[in-house]
N, C-alpha and C positions, 0 to 999 in steps of 0.2 A: 504494500500500500504506500503510495507516494504522498508526501505532505509538502506544502510550501514551507520555505525556511521561516523560522520564527523571527520575531522582531529582534531577539537577542543576537541572532547570527548576522544581522545587517550591519554594515560599516557605520561608525558613529556619524560621519558626515551626512549619510543618507537619513539617519534618524533626525539629525538637526534640520535637514532640509524639509522633512515631513512636518516637524514642529513649526518651522518658520512659515511653511505653506499654510498650515492650519491657522496660524495667527493672522496671516494676510486675508484668508477667506473669512475668518471671524471678525475682521475689522480691528484687531489689536494693533496691527500695522496698516493703517488706512492708505489707500492710493494717494499719491502725492506727498506722503509723509516719509520721513527718514527712518531707515532701519537702525537698530542699535549698532554701534561700532563693533568691529571684529573683536577687539579687546574686551569691550563691555559684555558682549554676548558670551564670549569664552569664559569670562570670570563668573557670569551668572550661571552658566551651564556646567562649570567645572571641566571645560574642554580645552584642548590645545588651540591657540589662535589660528594655526595653520589648518586645522580641521574645520573651524568656522569659516575661514576664508574659502576653503574648498566648497563648502555648502553654498556660500554666497555666490561663488563663481558659477555654479549651476544656474542660479536665477538670472545672473547677468547673461550667460550664454543663451538662455531661453528668452531674453528680452523682457523679463518681468521686473527687473530693477535697472536703474541707470545710475552711473557714478558721476557725481559732480566733484571733480578733482579738488582736493583740499577741504571739501565740505562733508561728503558722505554719500551713502547709497540711498536712493529714493525708490519707493514702490511706484511703478508706472501705472497710468490709467488703463484699466482693463485687466490688470493682473489677477484680481480676485476672480473674475468670471473665467479667465483662461485656466487658472489653477483648479477651480471648481469643476470645469469640464474635464480636465485631465484626470482629476481624482475620481470623478464619476466613471469615466471610461476604464480606468485601472481597476476600480472596484468591480464593475460588471465583467471585465475580462478575467481578473485573477482571483477575486475573493468570492463573488456571488456563486459561481459554479460549486465551490467547495461547501459554502453555507447551504445552498439548495440541496446538494447531495446529502448532507448531514441531516437536514430537516426531513428529507424523504426517508432516510434510515430510521429516524426516531418517530416517524409518523406524525410530524407536526403539521398542522394546517395553517398556512400563512394568514388567512382571514382571522382565525382565532387568535393568533399571535398579535396581530395588529389591534385587535379589540382589547387586549390585556394591557396595552400601554397607556 
C-alpha cells in the first residue's frame, strides 16, 4: 500500500512556503503589503535564514512577490487568488483521491459528514 510522504518528510523550506502561502491566502500578509524580512521570519520560525530565503525565492520565481531593493518583498496583487487556485488544484490532485478512498473504506457518507460540521 502506497502512502504520500508525511509533512515530517518534507524539506523545511517547503513547509515554510506552505505556511507563508496560507498566510497570504488568509490575509495575514495582504496584497501590496511587505512580507517579514528573511531574518525576522527565520528568528520567528527558528529556521536558518538561508532556508527562509529559499522559500521566499519560490514566491519570487512564481511572480507572487516582488522585491523593492533596499526596502523588502511585497505581496503582488492577485497573489492570494493564484495561491488559492494552486492549493485547490494540488488538493484535488494529490490529497482528495486518498481522502475519498479512505472514506469509501470506512463507509463514510460525504453528505452526512458535511451535516456534522
